[in-house]
Every structure is written in C-alpha cells, then in structure tokens.
C-alpha positions as CSV (number, residue, x, y, z in Angstrom):
1,X,-21.6,-16.0,-1.2
2,X,-20.2,-12.9,0.5
3,X,-20.0,-10.1,-2.0
4,X,-17.7,-7.6,-0.3
5,X,-15.5,-7.4,2.8
6,X,-14.0,-4.2,3.9
7,X,-11.1,-3.5,6.3
8,X,-9.9,-0.5,8.1
9,X,-6.2,0.2,8.4
10,X,-4.8,0.1,11.9
11,X,-1.8,2.2,11.0
12,X,0.9,3.1,8.3
13,X,4.1,1.3,7.5
14,X,7.0,3.6,7.0
15,X,10.1,2.6,5.0
16,X,12.9,4.1,3.0
17,X,11.3,2.9,-0.2
18,X,9.5,5.6,-2.1
19,X,9.5,3.8,-5.5
20,X,8.5,0.3,-6.3
21,X,11.3,-0.3,-8.8
22,X,14.5,-1.3,-7.0
23,X,12.8,-2.5,-3.8
24,X,13.7,-5.8,-2.3
25,X,11.0,-8.4,-3.3
26,X,10.9,-10.2,0.1
27,X,12.0,-9.5,3.7
28,X,15.0,-11.8,3.2
29,X,16.3,-9.3,0.7
30,X,15.8,-6.4,3.0
31,X,18.0,-7.6,5.9
32,X,19.1,-4.7,8.0
33,X,16.7,-2.2,6.4
34,X,14.8,-0.3,9.1
35,X,11.5,1.2,9.2
36,X,8.7,2.1,11.5
37,X,5.0,1.4,11.9
38,X,2.7,4.1,13.2
39,X,-0.3,2.5,14.9
40,X,-3.3,4.8,15.0
41,X,-4.1,5.9,18.5
42,X,-7.4,4.1,18.8
43,X,-5.6,0.8,18.2
44,X,-2.5,1.4,20.3
45,X,-3.9,-0.5,23.3
46,X,-3.6,-3.6,21.2
47,X,0.2,-3.3,21.3
48,X,0.2,-4.5,25.0
49,X,2.6,-7.4,25.5
50,X,3.9,-7.3,21.8
51,X,7.3,-6.2,23.0
52,X,8.2,-9.7,24.1
53,X,8.4,-11.0,20.5
54,X,11.4,-10.7,18.3
55,X,9.4,-11.0,15.0
56,X,6.0,-10.0,13.9
57,X,3.9,-10.8,10.9
58,X,2.5,-7.8,9.0
59,X,-0.6,-8.0,6.9
60,X,-1.0,-5.0,4.7
61,X,-2.9,-3.6,1.7
62,X,-1.0,-3.3,-1.6
63,X,-2.5,0.2,-2.0
64,X,-0.5,0.9,-5.2
65,X,-1.7,-2.2,-7.0
66,X,-4.5,-1.7,-9.5
67,X,-6.3,-4.6,-11.1
68,X,-5.1,-8.2,-11.2
69,X,-4.4,-11.1,-13.5
70,X,-4.9,-14.7,-12.5
71,X,-1.6,-15.5,-14.4
72,X,1.5,-13.4,-13.8
73,X,5.2,-13.6,-14.6
74,X,6.6,-13.4,-11.0
75,X,9.9,-12.1,-9.9
76,X,12.8,-14.6,-10.4
77,X,10.9,-16.3,-13.3
78,X,9.8,-15.6,-16.9
79,X,7.2,-18.4,-17.0
80,X,3.6,-17.3,-16.5
81,X,2.3,-18.7,-13.2
82,X,-1.0,-18.8,-11.4
83,X,-1.2,-15.7,-9.1
84,X,-2.0,-17.9,-6.1
85,X,1.4,-19.8,-6.6
86,X,3.2,-16.4,-6.3
87,X,3.5,-13.6,-3.8
88,X,2.9,-11.0,-6.6
89,X,1.1,-7.8,-5.5
90,X,-1.5,-7.7,-8.3
91,X,-4.1,-10.1,-6.8
92,X,-7.9,-10.3,-6.5
93,X,-7.4,-9.2,-2.9
94,X,-4.2,-7.2,-2.8
95,X,-3.1,-8.3,0.6
96,X,0.6,-8.6,1.5
97,X,2.4,-10.4,4.2
98,X,5.9,-9.8,5.7
99,X,7.7,-11.2,8.7
100,X,9.9,-8.5,10.1
101,X,12.1,-8.1,13.2
102,X,10.6,-6.0,16.0
103,X,13.4,-3.9,17.5
104,X,11.4,-1.8,20.0
105,X,8.0,-0.1,20.7
106,X,7.8,3.5,21.8
107,X,4.2,4.5,22.4
108,X,2.3,3.8,19.2
109,X,5.5,3.5,17.1
110,X,7.0,0.2,16.3
111,X,10.6,0.2,15.2
112,X,11.2,-2.7,12.7
113,X,13.9,-4.2,10.6
114,X,14.0,-6.3,7.4
115,X,11.2,-4.3,5.9
116,X,10.4,-4.9,2.2
117,X,7.3,-2.7,1.9
118,X,6.8,0.7,0.2
119,X,6.5,3.8,2.3
120,X,3.0,4.7,3.6
121,X,1.5,1.3,3.1
122,X,-1.7,0.8,5.0
123,X,-1.3,-1.8,7.8
124,X,-4.3,-4.2,8.3
125,X,-3.1,-6.4,11.1
126,X,-0.1,-7.5,13.2
127,X,0.4,-11.0,14.5
128,X,3.3,-12.3,16.6
129,X,5.6,-14.8,14.8
130,X,5.9,-17.9,16.8
131,X,8.0,-20.7,15.3
132,X,6.1,-23.5,17.1
133,X,2.9,-22.2,15.5
134,X,4.2,-22.4,11.9
135,X,4.5,-25.8,10.3
136,X,7.9,-26.4,9.0
137,X,8.4,-30.1,8.2
138,X,8.3,-31.5,4.6
139,X,8.1,-28.0,3.0
140,X,7.9,-28.0,-0.8
141,X,8.4,-24.7,-2.6
142,X,7.0,-25.7,-6.1
143,X,8.4,-23.8,-9.1
144,X,10.7,-21.8,-6.8
145,X,12.9,-24.9,-6.2
146,X,16.4,-24.0,-7.2
147,X,15.6,-20.3,-7.2
148,X,15.0,-19.4,-3.6
149,X,18.6,-19.0,-2.7
150,X,18.7,-16.0,-5.0
151,X,15.9,-14.0,-3.4
152,X,18.0,-11.9,-1.1
153,X,19.7,-10.2,-4.1
154,X,16.5,-9.7,-6.1
155,X,15.0,-6.3,-6.6
156,X,11.8,-5.2,-8.1
157,X,12.1,-4.5,-11.8
158,X,8.8,-2.6,-11.9
159,X,6.8,-5.4,-13.6
160,X,3.9,-4.9,-11.2
161,X,3.8,-1.1,-11.3
162,X,0.4,0.4,-11.9
C-alpha cells in the first residue's frame, strides 16, 4: 500500500471569489464568470497546442479544506451522503475538478470562463476536454436525480468552511 503521494502545483487559479460563502457550487452556476490561470514559468512549455481547445479540465487542490468526513450533507440536499457520491470539498484527498471555457492564452496566463473556484487555488493539472473521450450514454445521476436542474442557481452556504 502506498502511504503518501505528493503533488507540486503547476500554477494558481485566479477568480473573483475571495470567500467560500456565496460562490457557485459548480461551473454550470458560474456561466460567464471570468478568471485566469497563472502557469508557473517552468511549466509554461506544456501549454503548447492547448489554444486549439475550447474547454479544459482543471484539477486542483482544495487548499482551504481541512479534515474530512466520509458522510457529508452536500449542497442541494439535507440527507447525509457518502462523500464519494458527492463533489464536496472535504474529502480524504481534497482534489477538485472543473470544466471551464478557455478563452485565450497569453504567455503563461490562461484566460478562462465559467470558473467556480476560490481565488489563489493551487492548480495541479490541466487536461483538454474532448467530448468523444467522455462517455455520455446511459448516464445516471443517483441521488441528484430531480435536483440537477437547480445547480446553476445554487451558491455555497458555507457548510464546508474550515
């Protein structure tokens, strides 16, 4: 069994959100909200050819999350759920994922849209979003059935603040 894994951030995500409370809880609730990503100079060579993609997947560290519980009351629900059936930030490995629109790249700065991440979040990785790579048939959304149409208006109520 591997005891520990460590990652080094490749950059910082910048957004207009300086407080967790009141933030959109998913990118679909952050439509039109712009931000930037500053890629550290030693990783900027990895941006080659990324400008041809309209959307990118961001993997980041929930740096403000302390501790975790295997059962949480997620946004849009008051029923305790297993943390792995949610996208809650308080997780054994506090890794977040967002798909955002890539507007342009200038040097080591990525201009993005639909960002739902708090300012100064450490970025772990970027991957291009390619619809053909993502399975999309027969998708079930578990306990979120009937609630997913409400996500765009949902905002953080602070339940996962440290």
